[in-house]
N, C-alpha and C positions, 0 to 999 in steps of 0.2 A: 422123295417127298416134295411136293410142290410148295414153295414158300408162300406165305400170305403177303400180299402186296397192297400198296396204296396207289391208286390211280387218280389223276386230276384232270378236270376240264372245266371250261366256262363258256358263256356266251354261245350256247348250243342252238338257240333260236329254232325250236322244233316246229314252229309254224311252217317252216320249210320241210316238206315231207322227207326230202333226201337227208336232212340232218337227223331227223327222228330215226329213219331207217338205218343210218350209219351207226348211230349209238346203240340201237337195239341189236344190230348184227354183232357189234363188239361184245355186248353183254352175253350173247348166246354162245360165244366161244368158250365159255366156262370160267367162272370166277367165284366159285362158292366160298372160298376162303379169303376173298379180297374185299377191300373197302374202296368205294368210289366217291370222290368229292366233286360236287358240281357247284362252282362259285358264281351262281346267279345268271340271270338272263336266259331262261328257258322259254317262257311264254307269258303273256299277260292273260291268257285264258285258263281259268281254273280247270276246265274239263281236259285241256291238253296236259296240264301239270299232273292231274290224277292219272291219265293214261300213261304218262312217262313213268311215274312212280310205280304203277302197277306192273309195268314191263320190266323195270330194273330191280326192284326189291327182291323178287324171288331168285335172282341170278347172282347176287352179291351177298357177302356176309353182312356188310353194312353199306348203306347209301346215305351220304350226308349232303345237305343242301342249304344254301342261304339265298334269300331273294336278292335280285338285282333291281335296277330301276324299272325295267320293263314289267316285272311282276306286279309293280305297284301302280300301274296305269289302271284307271277306273272308268275311262270314257265309255267303254262298251261292256260294262258290268253292272251288277245290281248293288254294288257297294257305295255307301255314301261318301267315303273318303279313302285315301290310300292307307291310312293307319289301320282302319277297320279291315281292309283287305290284307294287310301284313299279318294281322293276328289270325285271320281266316286261313292264310297259307300255312302258318305254323300249326294250326289245328289239323289241316289236311295232311301235313307231314306226319304228325303223330298218329293219325288214323291209318296211314299207309305204311307205317314202320320206317319212315325216313328220319334220320337223326338231325337235330339242329342245335345240339349242345355238346360239350366236351366229351370225348370218347377215348378211352385207352384201347390200343389195338396192338396185336402181335402176340406171338407165342414165345419164340426164343429171345429175340430182341423185342423191346416194346417201345411204342411211341404214343404221344397224345395228339389227337386231332381236335383242334379248337376253333370253332367258327367265331368270327367277329362281325356282328351286324354293323352296317355303316351306311353313310350317305356322303354327299360332297359338300364342302364349304365353298361358297361362291366368293367373289372378291370383296364382299361386304364383311367377311370374317378374315381379315388379313393375317391374323396370328396363325390360323390353321389352313388357309386356302393354298392350293397348288397353282394359283393364278400367275400367268406370265403374260404381260401385255403384248399384243400385236400392234406395233406402231405403224404398220404399213397398210392397214385396211380398217374401214368402219366396222364396228362390232355389231353384228345382227344375230348374236346367239339367242337372244330372247325370242326372236321370230322363228328360228330354225330348230331349236332343241325340243324334242318331243315331250320331255317331262313337263315342260311349262304349259303344255296343252292337255296332255293325257293323265297327269297325276293331279290329285286334289287333296288338300290337307284340311284338318279340322279348323273351323273358324276360331279365332282368338289364340291360336298356337303362337306363343311368343318366343319359344326356345328354338335356336337354330336346329335344323333337322339333323345335321351331322352330330350334334351334341346329344340330341334325343336318342339316336340309335347307339351312339357310343355308350350312353348310360346303361343301355340294356346288357352290356357286356360285363358290368361290374361284378356280378356273381361269379362269372368264369375267371375274372382276373384275381379274385380274392382266394382262389384255390391254390394248392401246392401241386406242382407237376414234377415228380421225381425222375421222369423219363424225358427224352427230347420231345420238343413241341413242334408240330406242323400247324400253323395257324392259317386261316384263309378268310378273305373278304372279297366282296365284289369290286369295290372301288380301290383306286390306287392310294398307297400310303405315302408316296414320296414324289416330289416334283420331277426329280431326275429320271424317274422311270417312264415319264411321258415320251422322252426323246431317245432316238436311236444313237445320237452322239451328244457331245456337250451342248448345253442349252444355247450358248452363244452361237456356236457353229450351226446348230439346227435352225435357229431363227434366221441366220444369214441365208441358208439354203431355202428356207420357206418363202422368202421374199420372191424367189424366182419360180418355185415349184409347188407352192401350196395350192392344192386343188379346191380348197374351200377357205379362201382368205378372210371371209366375213364371219366364219364360225371359229370361236376360240374354245377348243376342247378343254384347255386348262381350267376354265371356269367351272366345269362340271366333272372334273377328273376324279377327285377324291378329297382327302383331308389328312393333315398330319396327325389328327387325333388317332387314326389307325396306326400310324408309326409309333406313337407314344404307347399305345396299348400292346402292340406286338412286342415291343421292347420290355414292357413290364412282365409279359408272359415269359420272356426269355426264349422266344421262338428261334429255332435253328433254320427253319424254312417257312417262308410266307408265300401263299398262293393268292393270286388276285386275277381279275379279269377286266371287263368293261371297255378297254380301248380297242380291242380287235387288232392289236399289234403285239406279237408275242416276244417276250423278253426273258433273259436269264442273266441275273446280275448278283454279285456278292458285294455287300456294303457293310463295313464295320461288323463282320462276323455273322450277318444274316444273309441267306440266299433268298432272292426274290424271283419268283417264277410265274409267268403268265402263259397259259396254253389254251387259247381261245379257238373254238371251232369256227365262229364267225358265219357270215353269209356265204352261200355257194358262189355268188359273183365275186366275192373277195378272194376266194381260193382260186377261181379261174384267172383272176388278174394278178395273182401272186402276192397280194397284200397279206394274206394268211397262207402259210404253207399247207400243201395238200395233206401231209401226214397229221395235221391238226384235227382231221375227222375222227381220229382215235384218241382216247385219253392217253396221257403220258404217265408212265410209272415213275414215282419219285422215291419210293421206299420199299424195302423187302425185309421181312423179319429174319432172314438168314444173314444178310450182309449190311443192313441199314440203309442209309441214303444212297441213291443211285443216279443222281443228276451229275 
């Protein structure tokens, strides 16, 4: 008997046809008892999202999805702001049979799959920001980062965006989960996940090898609000995306895993491994966690 499995991926960027085709080819291999988690950044085009969902949902027992930052771009859409589009994406998920709330999964062993909606805290929210100063270059992140051009928020919104999205998770956090929890967010929950090595050593290396010294990713990486929430959940495994740099870390009893498909050019250059074109299996209901 084939076990039921949980597969994860993120940053699939299906505006690249090769990425779309690779994911559909994987789905067609046969996963009728499996769950697939997509941790954001599929496309900013609603028609592309619908095509993706319609291709995947019939081939899995469950497909789970949360929006990333790209989904909330509104520059080439009919939506008045990014919050309106967020709710439209959730409605699209519901129509297509895509899950965006907590889900118990498995037959023999069981696990809970719990999405955490999120955004990033910039340096003006020091309590929750993942910001690390680059003291070797002028910061032009405001000019370079696409969200500051393509996303648009309601006028008069005085709540930090990361707090607004974190508040949406309260109903999930108030529930009891008697089985192990796999949580997932698009954005990073911890500063140390940004870096391949220790922060200090990474910054020393960046002085010599940083390809974009004027762009400070840490400003838009994530928020410790996510970390606080996944700890409240008691997550055993947390899936995240956004950075296009895949990581597997264990910190204080929680395993953090990023498995981003990324852009084709990133795979060609080795920034993202070639096997990231396929989702990764993180849990099976016959043996449990498999990372």
